[in-house]
C-alpha positions as CSV (number, residue, x, y, z in Angstrom):
1,M,37.6,-21.7,-1.1
2,Q,36.6,-18.2,-0.7
3,S,35.7,-17.9,-4.4
4,V,33.8,-21.1,-4.5
5,R,31.7,-19.7,-1.7
6,L,31.1,-16.5,-3.4
7,L,30.3,-18.2,-6.7
8,G,27.7,-20.3,-4.8
9,R,26.2,-17.1,-3.4
10,N,25.7,-15.7,-6.8
11,L,24.0,-18.8,-8.4
12,P,20.4,-19.3,-8.4
13,L,21.0,-22.8,-6.7
14,A,21.1,-21.2,-3.2
15,P,17.6,-19.2,-3.4
16,L,16.0,-22.1,-5.2
17,S,17.2,-24.6,-2.7
18,L,15.8,-22.3,0.3
19,I,12.3,-21.8,-1.6
20,V,12.2,-25.6,-1.9
21,L,13.0,-25.8,1.9
22,G,10.1,-23.5,2.8
23,S,7.6,-25.1,0.5
24,C,8.2,-28.5,1.9
25,L,8.0,-27.5,5.6
26,W,5.2,-24.7,5.7
27,P,2.3,-26.8,4.3
28,E,2.8,-29.3,7.1
29,M,-0.4,-28.3,9.0
30,E,-2.7,-28.3,5.8
31,L,-1.4,-31.6,4.9
32,L,-2.2,-33.1,8.4
33,V,-5.6,-31.6,8.9
34,P,-7.6,-33.9,6.7
35,S,-6.5,-36.8,8.6
36,L,-7.7,-35.5,12.1
37,P,-11.2,-37.3,11.8
38,A,-9.3,-40.5,11.0
39,M,-6.9,-40.0,13.8
40,K,-9.7,-39.4,16.3
41,D,-11.5,-42.5,15.5
42,A,-8.1,-44.6,15.4
43,F,-7.0,-43.3,18.8
44,Q,-10.7,-43.2,20.3
45,V,-10.2,-39.5,21.5
46,T,-12.6,-36.6,21.7
47,D,-12.7,-33.5,19.3
48,A,-11.1,-31.5,22.2
49,E,-8.1,-34.0,22.6
50,I,-7.5,-34.2,19.0
51,Q,-7.2,-30.4,18.8
52,Q,-4.4,-30.7,21.3
53,L,-2.4,-32.2,18.5
54,L,-2.3,-28.8,16.9
55,T,-1.8,-27.1,20.2
56,S,1.2,-29.1,21.2
57,N,2.7,-28.4,17.7
58,F,2.1,-24.8,18.2
59,M,3.6,-24.7,21.6
60,G,6.7,-26.5,20.4
61,F,7.0,-24.0,17.7
62,L,6.8,-21.3,20.3
63,C,9.5,-22.6,22.4
64,G,11.9,-23.2,19.6
65,V,11.5,-19.8,17.8
66,L,12.5,-18.0,20.9
67,F,15.9,-19.4,20.5
68,A,16.3,-20.0,16.8
69,G,17.2,-16.4,16.0
70,G,20.1,-16.5,18.5
71,L,21.3,-19.7,17.3
72,C,21.1,-18.7,13.8
73,D,23.6,-15.9,14.5
74,S,25.9,-18.1,16.7
75,L,26.0,-21.6,14.9
76,G,25.6,-20.1,11.4
77,R,22.7,-20.6,9.0
78,K,23.5,-23.9,7.4
79,K,24.5,-25.8,10.5
80,L,21.2,-24.6,12.3
81,I,19.2,-25.7,9.2
82,L,20.7,-29.1,9.0
83,W,20.6,-29.8,12.9
84,G,16.9,-28.7,12.9
85,L,16.0,-30.8,9.9
86,L,17.7,-33.8,11.6
87,F,15.7,-33.5,14.7
88,Y,12.4,-32.7,12.8
89,I,13.0,-35.9,10.6
90,L,13.4,-38.0,13.7
91,A,10.4,-36.5,15.4
92,S,8.3,-37.0,12.2
93,G,9.5,-40.6,12.0
94,V,8.3,-41.2,15.7
95,A,4.9,-39.6,14.8
96,V,4.5,-42.2,11.8
97,L,5.2,-45.1,14.2
98,A,3.5,-43.7,17.2
99,D,1.0,-46.3,18.6
100,S,-0.6,-44.2,21.2
101,F,-2.0,-40.7,21.3
102,S,0.2,-39.6,24.1
103,L,3.3,-40.5,22.0
104,L,1.9,-38.7,18.9
105,M,1.3,-35.5,21.0
106,V,5.0,-35.6,22.2
107,A,6.2,-36.2,18.5
108,R,4.0,-33.3,17.4
109,F,5.5,-31.0,20.1
110,F,9.0,-31.8,19.1
111,Q,8.2,-31.5,15.3
112,G,7.2,-27.9,16.1
113,L,10.2,-27.3,18.3
114,A,12.6,-28.5,15.6
115,V,11.0,-27.0,12.6
116,T,11.7,-23.5,13.7
117,A,15.5,-23.9,13.1
118,P,15.1,-24.5,9.3
119,I,12.4,-22.0,9.0
120,I,14.3,-19.2,10.7
121,G,17.6,-20.1,9.4
122,G,16.2,-20.6,5.8
123,S,14.5,-17.3,5.7
124,T,17.7,-15.5,7.1
125,M,19.9,-17.4,4.7
126,L,17.7,-16.2,1.9
127,M,18.3,-12.6,2.8
128,D,22.0,-13.3,2.9
129,V,22.2,-14.7,-0.7
130,T,20.1,-12.1,-2.2
131,R,20.7,-8.4,-2.7
132,G,19.1,-5.3,-4.1
133,P,16.0,-5.5,-6.4
134,N,16.6,-9.3,-6.8
135,Q,16.1,-9.8,-3.2
136,L,12.5,-8.6,-3.4
137,T,12.0,-10.8,-6.5
138,W,13.2,-14.0,-4.7
139,I,11.1,-13.1,-1.5
140,S,8.0,-12.6,-3.5
141,L,8.9,-15.9,-5.3
142,S,9.3,-17.7,-2.1
143,S,6.0,-16.4,-0.6
144,A,4.0,-17.4,-3.9
145,S,5.7,-20.9,-3.9
146,I,4.8,-21.7,-0.2
147,T,1.2,-20.4,-0.5
148,M,0.6,-22.3,-3.6
149,C,2.0,-25.5,-1.9
150,M,-0.3,-24.6,1.1
151,A,-3.3,-24.3,-1.3
152,G,-2.6,-27.6,-2.8
153,A,-1.8,-29.5,0.5
154,P,-5.5,-30.0,1.7
155,L,-6.3,-31.7,-1.6
156,I,-3.2,-33.9,-1.5
157,G,-3.8,-34.6,2.2
158,A,-7.4,-35.7,1.6
159,W,-6.4,-37.9,-1.1
160,I,-3.6,-39.6,1.0
161,N,-5.9,-40.1,4.0
162,I,-8.7,-41.7,1.8
163,N,-6.1,-44.1,0.1
164,F,-3.5,-44.5,2.9
165,G,-5.0,-43.5,6.2
166,Y,-3.8,-41.0,8.5
167,Q,-0.3,-42.8,8.7
168,G,0.1,-41.9,5.1
169,N,-0.3,-38.2,6.0
170,L,2.3,-38.5,8.8
171,L,4.6,-40.3,6.4
172,A,4.2,-37.6,3.7
173,I,5.2,-35.0,6.3
174,F,8.4,-37.2,7.1
175,C,9.1,-37.5,3.4
176,L,8.9,-33.8,2.7
177,G,11.2,-33.0,5.5
178,I,13.9,-35.2,3.9
179,L,13.1,-33.7,0.4
180,G,13.4,-30.1,1.5
181,G,16.6,-30.8,3.3
182,L,18.7,-32.7,0.5
183,P,19.4,-29.4,-1.5
184,I,20.7,-27.6,1.6
185,L,23.7,-30.1,1.7
186,F,25.1,-28.5,-1.5
187,L,25.0,-24.9,-0.2
188,S,27.8,-23.1,1.5
189,E,27.5,-21.3,4.9
190,T,26.6,-17.5,4.4
191,L,27.5,-16.2,7.8
192,D,31.3,-15.5,7.9
193,Q,33.2,-17.0,10.9
194,D,34.3,-13.6,12.3
195,K,30.6,-12.3,12.5
196,K,29.3,-15.2,14.5
197,R,28.1,-14.2,17.9
198,S,28.5,-15.8,21.1
199,L,25.1,-17.2,22.4
200,K,24.3,-15.8,25.8
201,V,20.8,-16.3,27.2
202,K,20.9,-13.3,29.3
203,T,21.7,-11.2,26.3
204,L,19.0,-12.8,24.3
205,M,16.4,-12.4,26.9
206,R,17.3,-8.8,27.3
207,G,16.8,-8.3,23.5
208,Y,13.4,-9.8,23.7
209,G,12.5,-7.5,26.6
210,E,13.4,-4.5,24.6
211,V,11.3,-5.6,21.7
212,L,8.4,-6.2,23.9
213,R,8.7,-2.7,25.4
214,N,8.5,-1.2,21.9
215,K,5.0,0.1,21.6
216,K,4.9,0.6,17.8
217,F,6.3,-2.8,17.2
218,I,3.7,-4.5,19.4
219,L,0.7,-2.6,18.0
220,L,1.7,-3.4,14.5
221,V,2.3,-7.0,15.1
222,V,-0.9,-7.7,17.0
223,P,-3.1,-7.8,14.0
224,L,-0.3,-10.2,12.3
225,C,-0.8,-12.4,15.2
226,V,-4.5,-12.6,15.8
227,F,-5.5,-12.8,12.1
228,A,-3.2,-15.8,11.4
229,A,-4.2,-17.3,14.7
230,A,-8.0,-17.1,13.9
231,Y,-7.3,-18.8,10.5
232,W,-5.2,-21.5,12.1
233,V,-8.0,-22.3,14.6
234,Y,-10.5,-22.7,11.7
235,S,-8.1,-24.7,9.6
236,G,-7.6,-27.0,12.6
237,I,-11.2,-27.6,13.3
238,S,-12.4,-27.5,9.5
239,A,-12.0,-31.3,9.1
240,L,-13.7,-32.3,12.1
241,Y,-16.5,-29.9,11.4
242,M,-17.3,-30.8,7.8
243,V,-16.5,-34.6,7.9
244,D,-17.9,-35.4,11.5
245,Y,-20.5,-32.8,12.0
246,L,-21.8,-32.0,8.4
247,Q,-21.2,-35.7,7.4
248,M,-19.1,-34.6,4.4
249,D,-17.5,-37.5,2.4
250,P,-13.8,-37.2,3.5
251,A,-12.8,-37.3,-0.3
252,L,-14.5,-33.9,-0.8
253,F,-12.8,-32.1,2.1
254,G,-10.0,-30.9,0.1
255,R,-12.2,-29.3,-2.4
256,Y,-13.6,-26.9,0.3
257,Q,-10.2,-26.2,2.1
258,G,-8.1,-25.8,-1.0
259,P,-10.0,-22.7,-2.2
260,I,-9.4,-20.9,1.0
261,V,-5.7,-21.3,1.0
262,G,-5.9,-20.6,-2.7
263,A,-7.5,-17.2,-2.0
264,F,-4.9,-16.2,0.2
265,S,-2.2,-17.4,-2.3
266,F,-3.9,-15.5,-5.3
267,F,-4.0,-12.2,-3.5
268,S,-0.5,-12.7,-1.9
269,V,1.0,-13.3,-5.2
270,G,-1.0,-10.2,-6.8
271,F,-0.6,-7.8,-4.0
272,S,1.9,-5.8,-5.5
273,F,-0.4,-5.2,-8.5
274,F,-3.3,-4.1,-6.3
275,Y,-1.1,-2.0,-4.1
276,K,0.2,0.0,-7.0
277,R,-3.2,1.0,-7.8
278,L,-5.1,1.4,-4.7
279,G,-2.2,2.3,-2.2
280,I,-3.0,2.2,1.4
281,K,-6.6,1.8,0.7
282,C,-5.8,-1.9,0.1
283,I,-5.5,-2.4,4.1
284,W,-8.9,-0.9,4.6
285,I,-10.5,-2.8,1.8
286,G,-9.0,-5.9,3.2
287,G,-10.6,-4.9,6.6
288,L,-14.0,-4.7,5.1
289,S,-13.6,-8.1,3.6
290,M,-12.9,-9.5,6.9
291,L,-15.6,-7.7,8.6
292,I,-18.1,-9.1,6.2
293,S,-16.7,-12.6,6.6
294,S,-16.8,-12.7,10.5
295,V,-20.0,-11.0,10.8
296,S,-21.6,-13.3,8.1
297,L,-20.3,-16.4,9.8
298,F,-21.4,-15.2,13.3
299,V,-25.0,-14.4,12.0
300,L,-25.1,-17.8,10.2
301,S,-24.2,-19.4,13.5
302,I,-26.8,-17.6,15.6
303,I,-29.7,-18.6,13.2
304,G,-28.5,-22.2,13.0
305,I,-27.3,-22.3,9.2
306,E,-24.5,-24.9,9.2
307,N,-23.2,-25.2,5.6
308,A,-19.9,-26.1,4.1
309,F,-20.3,-24.0,0.9
310,F,-21.3,-20.6,2.8
311,T,-18.5,-21.3,5.5
312,T,-15.8,-21.8,2.6
313,I,-17.0,-18.6,0.8
314,A,-17.0,-16.5,4.0
315,M,-13.4,-18.0,5.0
316,M,-12.2,-17.0,1.4
317,F,-13.2,-13.5,2.0
318,Y,-11.4,-13.6,5.6
319,V,-8.2,-14.8,4.3
320,A,-8.1,-12.4,1.2
321,G,-8.7,-9.6,3.7
322,M,-5.7,-10.8,5.7
323,V,-3.2,-10.3,3.0
324,P,-3.0,-6.5,2.8
325,A,-2.4,-6.2,6.5
326,N,0.1,-9.1,6.5
327,S,2.0,-7.5,3.7
328,L,2.2,-4.1,4.9
329,L,2.6,-4.2,8.6
330,Y,5.3,-6.7,8.6
331,P,8.1,-4.7,7.0
332,V,6.7,-1.6,8.9
333,A,6.9,-3.4,12.3
334,I,10.3,-4.7,11.7
335,K,11.6,-1.2,10.8
336,Q,10.6,0.0,14.2
337,L,13.4,-1.9,15.7
338,P,17.1,-1.1,15.7
339,V,19.0,-3.4,13.4
340,E,20.6,-5.4,16.2
341,L,17.2,-6.3,17.5
342,Q,15.5,-7.1,14.1
343,G,16.3,-10.7,14.2
344,S,14.9,-11.0,17.7
345,G,11.8,-9.1,16.5
346,Q,11.3,-11.7,13.6
347,S,11.6,-14.6,16.1
348,L,9.3,-13.0,18.6
349,L,6.7,-12.1,15.9
350,Q,6.5,-15.8,15.1
351,G,6.4,-16.8,18.7
352,L,3.5,-14.5,19.5
353,R,1.7,-15.6,16.4
354,L,1.9,-19.2,17.5
355,F,1.2,-18.3,21.1
356,A,-2.1,-16.7,20.0
357,A,-3.0,-19.7,17.9
358,S,-2.3,-22.0,20.9
359,I,-4.6,-20.0,23.0
360,G,-7.3,-20.1,20.2
361,T,-7.1,-23.9,19.8
362,S,-7.0,-24.6,23.7
363,L,-10.2,-22.4,24.1
364,L,-11.8,-24.1,21.0
365,G,-11.0,-27.4,22.6
366,L,-13.0,-26.6,25.7
367,F,-16.1,-25.1,23.9
368,Y,-16.4,-26.9,20.6
369,T,-19.1,-29.6,20.4
370,G,-19.9,-29.5,16.6
371,P,-21.6,-26.4,15.6
372,F,-19.6,-23.6,14.1
373,M,-20.5,-20.9,16.8
374,P,-17.2,-21.1,18.9
375,V,-15.2,-20.8,15.7
376,A,-17.2,-17.7,14.6
377,I,-16.7,-16.0,17.8
378,I,-13.0,-16.5,17.6
379,L,-12.9,-15.1,14.2
380,L,-15.0,-12.1,15.1
381,V,-13.1,-11.3,18.3
382,S,-9.8,-11.6,16.5
383,F,-11.0,-9.3,13.7
384,V,-12.1,-6.7,16.4
385,L,-8.7,-7.0,18.4
386,G,-6.6,-6.7,15.2
387,T,-8.6,-3.8,13.8
388,I,-8.3,-1.8,17.1
389,S,-4.5,-2.4,17.1
390,M,-4.3,-1.3,13.4
391,L,-6.2,2.1,14.3
392,Y,-3.9,2.8,17.0
393,A,-0.8,2.1,14.7
394,S,-2.2,3.7,11.6
395,K,-0.3,6.9,12.0
396,W,3.0,5.1,12.2
397,L,2.0,2.9,9.1
398,L,1.1,5.9,7.1
399,Q,4.4,7.6,8.0
400,S,6.5,4.7,7.2
401,I,4.8,4.0,3.8
402,Q,5.1,7.7,2.9
403,E,8.8,7.6,3.7
404,D,9.2,4.7,1.4
405,N,7.9,5.6,-2.0
406,T,9.6,2.5,-3.6
407,G,6.7,0.1,-2.9
408,N,9.1,-2.4,-1.4
409,I,6.6,-5.1,-0.1
410,V,8.2,-7.9,1.9
411,G,5.6,-10.4,1.2
412,S,2.6,-12.1,2.9
413,G,4.6,-13.2,6.0
414,H,3.4,-16.6,6.6
């Protein structure tokens, strides 16, 4: 039995299965967003209320991610993934059948809560089944696969919505949950029985407290949180803005959303190439790209120019500028923590990121009436906060990069 398990660890089946899992789960929001205008009309709710579908999902993810890391070390990787997928699929099924907006909100919350298990368990299992130089290769391949799926999801989501309505989008999410989970059934557990830890809530909370008191970690992860949150805020409102306010043909929406995620995918995949040639300058070039984007969108909003093409181009600059910060800050932030707290640190990072996104979507729901101005303000404020934090943390970032001359870049950190 032990030899079979070791053989399974060495075969590409395991990392490929985990990449399929991530590629099926991460694009969920991009797949759903094109259907938001149709959902708003079907349930007769306001723009603010339809935004709460994203907020409830983010809050579910936030609640789940705080415990997923501890459960991963206690139950084991495979068991956590399968139990999480089971509840995720059940919640997704309820979402498809929901005949009221309140029930759909509850289903979206439990989707976010349950999906943390396969996401955290899958990423941890990928680290278990890969070693040495091959580990970086598989992580890069995973990042590239997920971002490419996210790039294509708006186009597919728009097509599904046109042909099958919003329930088709919800059904696609349900089917992808099943598809992503099937290969996991054939994998072996990667956490040995004697290494499983007993799960104690008090110990878990104490660990999170220590992480939160680590000044270096917090300053390094703030940009990761606010930059991603700002993009998610835009992504959540983009369909309502373009289809409802700008009166765009819903069939064309994916052509505007896809290039934005595509820009993130392109620079994520090619980041190692740019980093080898530009070094740490990448992060400041990325900052300049985000500055141009956020200021341009703010100025266009002030003078009253509401244009889908200009907005899309500016957002492509914004997400492209995010890539260097995401790729460099993530591994440096994790290295600021002792080994026994790095799992908690990864969970807390995802939790803080979703918490920031929840705040952003909630505020947008209060002030958004159609024009782009509230979104532009959120993007600009997020850029300023993230940049200030990076400036304070720059000495630790430079020191860590100088100590690691191998150029080991973890990836874009979805």
